[in-house]
N, C-alpha and C positions, 0 to 999 in steps of 0.2 A: 450539464455542465462540469464537468470536470478538470479543478484545475493545480496544475502540478507542479511546486514549487522545493527547485531543490539546495539544499541550506548546507551541504558541506558534499566536496567532490574531492576521493582519496587518488591517486594515477602510480602502481607502481609498473615495472617490465611484465609482467603477467596476467596484472588484476587490476579494476579499480572497483573500486565501492561506490554508495547513491547516498546518501541519508535527506529522506525528501519530504516532505510536507504534500498531503492533498487536498484537495476538496471538493464537495461531491456533495448527493445527494444522495438519502437509503437504497436510491432507483436501480441507481448505477453503482450500487457494492455485490449486486451478484446480480448475475442472470436468472436466474430462479426465482426468484423473488424474495430469498431468505439469507438470515446466515444466521448460522449456533441458532438456529429455532427463532430467529425471532424475525418479522416480518416486515416487509419493505413498510413504509409509513410514506415516505418522499422528505422526512427531515434532514434538517441539514445536519455531515458527520465532517471532520476531519479525520484521517489515516496517516501517521506515522512507520516509517519502514525503510528499513537500511538493505541492500541489495549490494551483494559481492560478484562478481564477472572474473570468469579468468578466459581469455583471450591466446588464442593459440594461433600462428598462421592470418592475423590479421582479422581474426572471424573469434565471436562469442561461442565461446565451445560449451558452456556452464553459467550457469546462472543458482547463487542462491538468495531467497529474498524470506525479509524477519517481519512481517505485518506486524503490527501494536493491534492484535485483535483480539483482548482484554480491554482496554481501551474503544476499542468503534463497538466494543458490544457494549459497556454500559453507555457508550453514549444511544447506541439503539432500545436500551429495558425502556419498558414504559415508567412513565412515574408512576410516583405512588404516594 
């Protein structure tokens, strides 16, 4: 299950920005079964991301995503 929580939404004439938090399991993080060389474990993870969307003629024409990949990697690392 994926839980998606929007923390902040900023809107302008031609763009909007979303800052969000996603709660999931590592199984859903990557369809390939691994992320940055770390295998899927089924462990619960939290992913923070900022996304910016550009709108033209009423449609999304560009999207930039900035996930906290380092934070996710730290959550998936095996405990020492």
